Wavefront OBJ file of the C-alpha trace (Angstrom):
o trace
v 6.460 19.507 21.713
v 2.999 20.873 20.959
v 0.174 18.946 22.571
v -3.431 19.084 21.464
v -5.947 19.975 24.116
v -7.868 16.797 23.333
v -4.840 14.542 22.927
v -5.387 10.811 23.343
v -3.788 7.542 22.266
v -4.699 5.973 18.954
v -6.088 2.490 19.466
v -6.768 0.038 16.687
v -9.344 -2.681 17.328
v -9.043 -6.093 15.708
v -11.348 -9.082 15.788
v -10.874 -11.225 18.841
v -9.916 -8.349 21.114
v -8.106 -5.049 20.874
v -4.572 -5.150 19.527
v -2.588 -1.981 20.210
v -0.531 -1.404 17.076
v 0.348 2.189 17.871
v 0.399 4.419 20.932
v 1.569 7.779 19.613
v 2.647 10.519 21.963
v 0.096 12.866 20.478
v -3.037 12.755 18.350
v -5.749 15.302 17.768
v -8.665 13.220 18.969
v -9.228 9.822 20.454
v -9.694 7.446 17.537
v -11.043 4.110 18.684
v -11.964 1.763 15.874
v -14.126 -1.231 16.699
v -15.847 -2.385 13.539
v -17.531 0.596 11.900
v -17.731 2.742 15.057
v -15.562 5.612 13.900
v -15.992 9.219 12.783
v -13.265 10.683 10.528
v -11.730 13.972 11.623
v -12.913 17.140 9.831
v -9.957 19.206 8.638
v -9.772 22.607 6.910
v -7.323 23.010 4.010
v -7.681 26.333 2.147
v -6.064 26.617 -1.276
v -2.303 27.090 -1.016
v -1.084 30.635 -1.519
v 0.774 31.030 -4.816
v 1.586 33.579 -7.512
v -0.197 31.044 -9.737
v -3.561 30.600 -7.935
v -4.551 27.628 -10.114
v -1.350 25.839 -9.128
v -1.926 26.558 -5.431
v -5.480 25.231 -5.724
v -4.256 22.064 -7.503
v -1.686 21.253 -4.803
v -4.232 21.808 -2.017
v -6.755 19.559 -3.787
v -4.226 16.721 -4.078
v -3.660 17.014 -0.310
v -7.414 16.983 0.367
v -7.893 13.939 -1.877
v -5.057 12.044 -0.174
v -6.389 12.656 3.318
v -9.965 11.841 2.330
v -8.863 8.586 0.714
v -7.144 7.559 3.957
v -10.528 7.372 5.694
v -9.211 9.150 8.804
v -10.047 12.673 7.646
v -12.916 14.617 6.086
v -11.534 17.703 4.345
v -14.079 20.507 4.528
v -15.426 22.159 1.378
v -13.027 25.038 0.606
v -15.984 27.252 -0.321
v -17.329 26.938 3.223
v -14.145 28.112 4.956
v -13.643 31.583 6.515
v -10.868 32.183 3.952
v -10.291 30.578 0.557
v -6.505 30.970 0.345
v -4.114 30.069 3.147
v -1.776 32.517 4.888
v 1.296 30.561 5.883
v 3.220 33.595 7.166
v 0.866 34.725 9.923
v -0.919 33.150 12.848
v -4.559 32.354 12.055
v -7.519 34.138 13.595
v -8.267 31.198 15.865
v -11.581 32.597 17.108
v -13.049 32.683 13.590
v -11.876 29.133 12.882
v -13.293 27.877 16.185
v -16.576 29.602 15.319
v -16.577 27.578 12.100
v -16.105 24.409 14.250
v -12.658 23.788 12.740
v -10.211 22.031 15.061
v -7.437 21.117 12.588
v -6.262 23.727 10.095
v -3.647 23.507 7.321
v -2.083 26.621 5.798
v 0.232 26.245 2.827
v 2.069 28.104 0.089
v 3.698 26.836 -3.098
v 5.743 28.415 -5.894
v 7.408 26.930 -8.932
v 10.320 28.167 -10.972
v 13.640 26.390 -11.259
v 12.410 24.359 -8.261
v 9.038 23.857 -6.619
v 9.092 25.296 -3.094
v 6.380 24.835 -0.503
v 5.733 25.745 3.103
v 3.066 24.213 5.307
v 1.832 24.846 8.836
v -0.702 22.734 10.703
v -2.583 24.364 13.565
v -4.647 23.188 16.517
v -7.248 25.965 16.650
v -8.578 24.952 20.079
v -5.161 25.232 21.703
v -4.119 28.069 19.337
v -0.836 26.283 18.714
v 1.180 25.131 15.727
v 1.622 21.393 15.308
v 3.728 21.273 12.129
v 5.840 23.899 10.389
v 7.974 22.669 7.487
v 9.388 23.637 4.088
v 9.831 21.365 1.083
v 11.503 21.506 -2.317
v 11.448 19.313 -5.417
v 12.060 19.564 -9.149
v 9.224 20.830 -11.367
v 8.486 17.559 -13.176
v 7.762 15.931 -9.798
v 5.636 18.775 -8.449
v 2.865 16.423 -7.277
v 5.343 14.955 -4.788
v 5.141 18.208 -2.821
v 1.445 17.543 -2.189
v 2.131 13.932 -1.189
v 4.949 14.893 1.196
v 2.748 17.563 2.762
v -0.051 14.978 3.107
v 2.351 12.619 4.893
v 3.339 15.361 7.344
v -0.302 16.128 8.136
v -1.238 12.462 8.468
v 1.703 11.749 10.778
v 1.124 14.733 13.034
v -2.602 14.138 13.510
v -2.962 10.345 13.436
v 0.194 9.177 15.189
v 1.091 6.881 12.292
v 3.515 7.246 9.424
v 2.134 8.640 6.187
v 2.086 6.650 2.960
v 1.200 9.142 0.237
v 4.675 9.751 -1.225
v 4.771 6.232 -2.653
v 4.215 4.431 -5.928
v 2.413 1.251 -6.970
v 3.808 -1.312 -9.405
v 1.018 -3.178 -11.210
v -0.075 -4.969 -14.373
v -1.917 -2.683 -16.788
v -4.421 -4.635 -18.873
v -6.256 -3.664 -22.043
v -8.389 -5.342 -24.681
v -10.977 -8.146 -24.564
v -10.504 -10.968 -22.089
v -9.645 -13.511 -24.805
v -6.853 -11.322 -26.171
v -5.821 -9.063 -23.314
v -2.521 -7.173 -23.450
v -0.711 -7.004 -20.107
v 2.069 -4.486 -19.451
v 4.105 -3.816 -16.361
v 3.457 -0.282 -15.157
v 4.147 1.975 -12.199
v 2.212 5.006 -10.939
v 1.847 7.266 -7.943
v -0.323 5.800 -5.186
v -3.229 8.041 -6.285
v -3.135 6.773 -9.893
v -1.232 9.690 -11.435
v 2.005 9.658 -13.468
v 1.649 6.207 -15.016
v 4.817 4.849 -16.651
v 4.900 1.630 -18.682
v 7.827 -0.709 -18.085
v 7.166 -3.440 -20.655
v 5.711 -3.732 -24.159
v 3.036 -6.323 -23.450
v 4.330 -8.696 -26.127
v 4.743 -11.500 -23.555
v 2.277 -12.517 -20.840
v 3.543 -10.946 -17.612
v 2.134 -11.123 -14.099
v 2.878 -11.060 -10.364
v 5.344 -8.129 -10.187
v 6.903 -7.183 -6.849
v 8.756 -3.954 -6.221
v 12.063 -4.006 -4.353
v 12.480 -2.723 -0.792
v 14.221 0.445 -2.039
v 11.629 1.072 -4.750
v 14.216 0.930 -7.549
v 13.928 -2.670 -8.779
v 11.354 -5.345 -9.481
v 10.850 -9.058 -10.004
v 8.045 -10.595 -12.023
v 6.959 -13.675 -13.950
v 6.957 -13.679 -17.752
v 6.236 -16.159 -20.543
v 8.892 -14.537 -22.736
v 10.650 -17.917 -23.174
v 7.430 -19.876 -23.628
v 7.235 -21.114 -20.004
v 6.780 -18.955 -16.911
v 10.124 -17.718 -15.606
v 11.136 -15.199 -12.928
v 12.899 -12.067 -14.148
v 14.699 -9.284 -12.290
v 15.138 -5.692 -13.480
v 15.966 -2.232 -12.257
v 13.204 0.294 -12.838
v 13.696 1.478 -16.399
v 16.514 -1.017 -16.966
v 16.901 -4.252 -18.888
v 15.594 -7.502 -17.430
v 17.442 -10.737 -16.794
v 16.217 -14.200 -15.920
v 16.759 -14.849 -12.229
v 17.811 -18.491 -12.600
v 18.564 -20.780 -15.522
v 17.285 -24.268 -16.259
v 14.011 -24.274 -14.284
v 11.062 -25.799 -16.189
v 8.779 -23.202 -14.573
v 9.526 -20.514 -11.971
v 7.023 -17.992 -10.671
v 5.604 -16.083 -7.648
v 8.790 -14.144 -6.753
v 9.221 -11.859 -3.754
v 12.165 -9.859 -2.400
v 13.911 -10.270 0.944
v 13.919 -7.111 3.097
v 17.452 -6.185 2.029
v 16.659 -6.713 -1.645
v 19.569 -9.108 -2.158
v 17.574 -12.347 -2.224
v 14.419 -13.450 -4.009
v 12.129 -16.266 -2.879
v 10.022 -17.944 -5.581
v 8.429 -21.221 -6.639
v 9.785 -23.828 -9.044
v 7.489 -26.406 -10.593
v 9.101 -29.610 -11.846
v 7.765 -33.113 -12.401
v 4.401 -32.482 -10.770
v 5.786 -30.889 -7.596
v 6.107 -27.206 -6.733
v 8.606 -26.093 -4.113
v 9.936 -22.796 -2.796
v 13.491 -21.722 -3.571
v 15.575 -18.658 -2.833
v 18.382 -17.131 -4.854
v 20.640 -14.112 -4.647
v 20.466 -11.778 -7.605
v 23.692 -13.259 -8.970
v 23.831 -16.672 -7.290
v 22.564 -20.226 -7.481
v 19.136 -21.166 -6.123
v 18.660 -22.877 -2.765
v 15.705 -25.202 -2.257
v 13.686 -24.311 0.878
v 10.803 -26.817 0.747
v 10.829 -30.420 -0.438
v 7.722 -32.506 -0.944
v 4.878 -33.492 -3.223
v 2.705 -30.523 -2.248
v 2.278 -27.242 -4.094
v 4.234 -24.627 -2.096
v 4.025 -21.086 -3.468
v 3.519 -17.340 -2.821
v 6.427 -16.818 -0.387
v 6.710 -13.551 1.570
v 9.596 -12.615 3.878
v 9.050 -11.148 7.323
v 10.454 -7.597 7.652
v 13.430 -8.846 9.683
v 14.195 -11.490 7.054
v 14.039 -14.376 9.515
v 10.802 -16.057 8.364
v 8.775 -16.786 5.247
v 4.999 -17.136 5.101
v 3.717 -19.141 2.150
v 0.774 -21.039 0.708
v 0.738 -24.851 0.601
v -1.770 -27.633 0.006
v 0.294 -30.145 2.010
v -2.629 -30.551 4.426
v -5.129 -31.323 1.651
v -6.183 -27.784 0.705
v -4.350 -24.466 0.245
v -3.515 -22.986 3.666
v -0.939 -20.607 5.136
v 2.320 -21.764 6.731
v 5.361 -20.060 8.264
v 8.922 -21.397 8.200
v 12.402 -20.055 8.797
v 13.961 -18.113 5.925
v 16.413 -20.978 5.444
v 13.654 -23.582 5.104
v 12.944 -26.461 7.450
v 9.835 -27.269 9.465
v 6.743 -25.157 8.766
v 3.861 -24.253 11.081
v 0.312 -23.948 9.779
v -1.387 -20.702 10.848
v -4.728 -20.646 8.944
v -7.663 -22.677 10.221
v -10.784 -20.882 9.001
v -13.338 -22.256 6.594
v -12.250 -22.502 2.962
v -8.846 -22.001 1.362
v -6.123 -19.390 1.889
v -3.592 -17.947 -0.531
v -1.290 -14.994 -1.438
v -0.048 -14.211 2.090
v 2.140 -11.180 2.728
v 3.728 -9.815 5.902
v 2.902 -6.261 6.925
v 5.907 -3.891 6.893
v 5.832 -3.666 10.698
v 5.823 -7.478 10.984
v 2.726 -7.675 13.173
v 0.137 -8.885 10.661
v -0.277 -11.034 7.569
v -2.707 -10.155 4.785
v -4.098 -12.913 2.575
v -6.801 -14.027 0.160
v -9.448 -16.437 1.470
v -12.037 -18.251 -0.600
v -15.101 -19.541 1.275
v -18.866 -19.485 1.053
v -18.728 -18.805 -2.671
v -16.893 -15.496 -2.127
v -13.386 -14.116 -2.244
v -12.204 -12.343 0.894
v -9.240 -10.116 1.725
v -8.282 -10.540 5.372
v -5.606 -10.076 7.997
v -4.383 -12.120 10.946
v -1.576 -11.982 13.472
v 1.539 -13.931 12.569
v 0.462 -16.851 14.789
v -2.910 -17.058 12.999
v -4.948 -15.427 15.765
v -7.097 -12.306 15.486
v -8.330 -13.081 11.988
v -10.438 -10.339 10.420
v -12.090 -10.211 7.003
v -11.722 -6.728 5.496
v -13.437 -7.114 2.128
v -15.721 -9.744 0.578
v -16.973 -10.047 -2.986
v -18.629 -12.497 -5.353
v -16.048 -11.341 -7.886
v -12.514 -12.693 -7.816
v -10.352 -10.525 -5.578
v -6.825 -11.319 -4.474
v -3.216 -10.187 -4.382
v -3.088 -7.955 -1.264
v -0.163 -5.564 -0.847
v 0.599 -3.312 2.120
v 1.097 0.428 2.320
v 4.441 1.100 4.052
v 2.698 2.264 7.247
v 0.927 -1.119 7.687
v -2.515 0.518 7.922
v -3.860 0.189 4.365
v -4.036 -2.742 1.947
v -4.432 -2.629 -1.826
v -5.679 -5.568 -3.908
v -7.384 -6.204 -7.229
v -10.925 -7.286 -8.023
v -11.988 -8.956 -11.273
v -15.695 -9.509 -11.996
v -14.802 -11.532 -15.095
v -15.824 -11.175 -18.704
v -14.883 -7.995 -20.524
v -15.336 -5.859 -17.398
v -11.718 -6.435 -16.402
v -9.871 -6.118 -13.072
v -9.445 -2.929 -11.052
v -7.484 -1.856 -7.984
v -9.079 -1.372 -4.589
v -7.857 -0.391 -1.144
v -9.199 -0.905 2.364
v -7.833 -0.061 5.794
v -7.010 -2.648 8.450
v -10.265 -1.944 10.267
v -12.282 -3.048 7.238
v -13.551 0.474 6.580
v -13.172 2.890 3.711
v -13.093 0.474 0.786
v -11.978 2.561 -2.185
v -11.731 1.941 -5.940
v -8.550 3.477 -7.345
v -9.352 4.658 -10.849
v -6.854 3.859 -13.595
v -6.912 4.546 -17.335
v -7.528 0.889 -18.135
v -7.812 -2.428 -16.325
v -5.300 -3.068 -13.554
v -4.219 -6.063 -11.457
v -1.392 -7.449 -9.307
v -0.480 -4.315 -7.309
v 2.766 -4.037 -5.344
v 3.134 -0.996 -3.059
v 6.492 0.740 -2.868
v 8.176 2.039 0.286
v 8.164 5.764 0.974
v 10.296 7.554 -1.580
v 13.562 9.014 -0.364
l 1 2 3 4 5 6 7 8 9 10 11 12 13 14 15 16 17 18 19 20 21 22 23 24 25 26 27 28 29 30 31 32 33 34 35 36 37 38 39 40 41 42 43 44 45 46 47 48 49 50 51 52 53 54 55 56 57 58 59 60 61 62 63 64 65 66 67 68 69 70 71 72 73 74 75 76 77 78 79 80 81 82 83 84 85 86 87 88 89 90 91 92 93 94 95 96 97 98 99 100 101 102 103 104 105 106 107 108 109 110 111 112 113 114 115 116 117 118 119 120 121 122 123 124 125 126 127 128 129 130 131 132 133 134 135 136 137 138 139 140 141 142 143 144 145 146 147 148 149 150 151 152 153 154 155 156 157 158 159 160 161 162 163 164 165 166 167 168 169 170 171 172 173 174 175 176 177 178 179 180 181 182 183 184 185 186 187 188 189 190 191 192 193 194 195 196 197 198 199 200 201 202 203 204 205 206 207 208 209 210 211 212 213 214 215 216 217 218 219 220 221 222 223 224 225 226 227 228 229 230 231 232 233 234 235 236 237 238 239 240 241 242 243 244 245 246 247 248 249 250 251 252 253 254 255 256 257 258 259 260 261 262 263 264 265 266 267 268 269 270 271 272 273 274 275 276 277 278 279 280 281 282 283 284 285 286 287 288 289 290 291 292 293 294 295 296 297 298 299 300 301 302 303 304 305 306 307 308 309 310 311 312 313 314 315 316 317 318 319 320 321 322 323 324 325 326 327 328 329 330 331 332 333 334 335 336 337 338 339 340 341 342 343 344 345 346 347 348 349 350 351 352 353 354 355 356 357 358 359 360 361 362 363 364 365 366 367 368 369 370 371 372 373 374 375 376 377 378 379 380 381 382 383 384 385 386 387 388 389 390 391 392 393 394 395 396 397 398 399 400 401 402 403 404 405 406 407 408 409 410 411 412 413 414 415 416 417 418 419 420 421 422 423 424 425 426 427 428 429 430 431 432 433 434
C-alpha cells in the first residue's frame, strides 16, 4: 500500500470536544478541523487526454468542480500547470511538479465511442509514488458519471473518507409566483446536472424521500384533496401507501426499504405509524401530541422524530417498534426535521431560535450539538450525503424569490448554493450509485 510521506490521521472536531469519526490508514496531509481553522489541499488536475480535447477538458472540469465543492481541495488553475493535458501512460516528471509546489497530481484519459472509457492515476509527487490507478467504463448517455466516479476515487484516496459524487438528489422543483407555484418531483445529479421530472405538478407535492437503493421514493401529495403518502419506483406509477387515513404525511424509508414510517393526523392528534409497502399500518406513538418527521437509524433499530409532547417541538428517540421515547434536544428554541447520518453517529436537524433558522448536528444522545448554518430566511429539511460528511438543505427567503438548495459540511465550513434551473426545495440525497 502506497503511503504518503506526510501521512497523518484525519480528525474531525465537533463542538464540545473532538469526536473522531474517521481514522484512515492514509491521508495526504494532516487535516484537523476545529471551527474554521483549516486549509484545503491544493491539487493539480490537467485536462484529461482524449482524441476529443474538448471532451477531455469537460471531464477534467467536472472533477475539479466536484473536489472544489467538497471544501477539502483547491484545484489549481489548469493554465498555471507545467502541462495542460495529462499523460496517464507514463510516470510524471516529479521534479517539475515539486518545483510548482504540487503535492497531489491527477492524470487522466477519456475516450467515447460505443462506451466511455477512462483511466486515472493519482500521484504523490513528494514520494514519487502512485496512490490510485484505475480504469472505468460507462455508457455514453451517462458520460458525466465517469467524472463523478473518478472524483470519488480521488476523494477517498486523499481524505480517508468515502466519496459522494456519484449520487443523485431527489427534490421538489418549484416555478411560478408564490401564490400560484407549481411543484414537481424531480431528480438530478448531485451537482445539479441531468434533471429529470417525475411528476406533472398538477397536485401539490412535497417531502419526497429516496429509497435506500436509489430506485424508489415516497412523498406526500394532495392528489386526493387531503395529504396522503404515496410510494413509487423511479419512473414508475405511484400508489397510495395506506388507505382510509384522514391525513398522512412526512414519510421516510427503513434502511432495507421494505418499511415506511410516517405521520397520521386524525381527530386533532398526530401520531407516527409504520407500514410495509404492501401491508397494514402499525401505530408507533399514541398520545395527544403532534409526533412527526420520523427517521430510522441505519441499523433499523431506532427512530428519531419531532414531538411537542413536552410543550414545544423537540427531538426524541424511540425503538423502531414504538414504546418509550427519550428526549435528546435541550437547546434554546424549537427543533424539527431530524435525520440520522448514514453512519449512525450523528443526527442533523432544523432549529429555530433567536429569530433565525439553523441547520445543526448532534450526537445521537443529544451531546456535541453544533450549529452549521444560520439564516434569517427559512431554512430546513437537512439530508445527508452517503459519506456522512456533507448536509444539503433548502433556504427560502420568502416572497417571489423562492427556495434554493444549499450544502454545508459537518464542520460548518464551505456553505455552498447549488444552482438549479428554477426554485428547489425538500432535497433527499441518494446513496452511491451501483
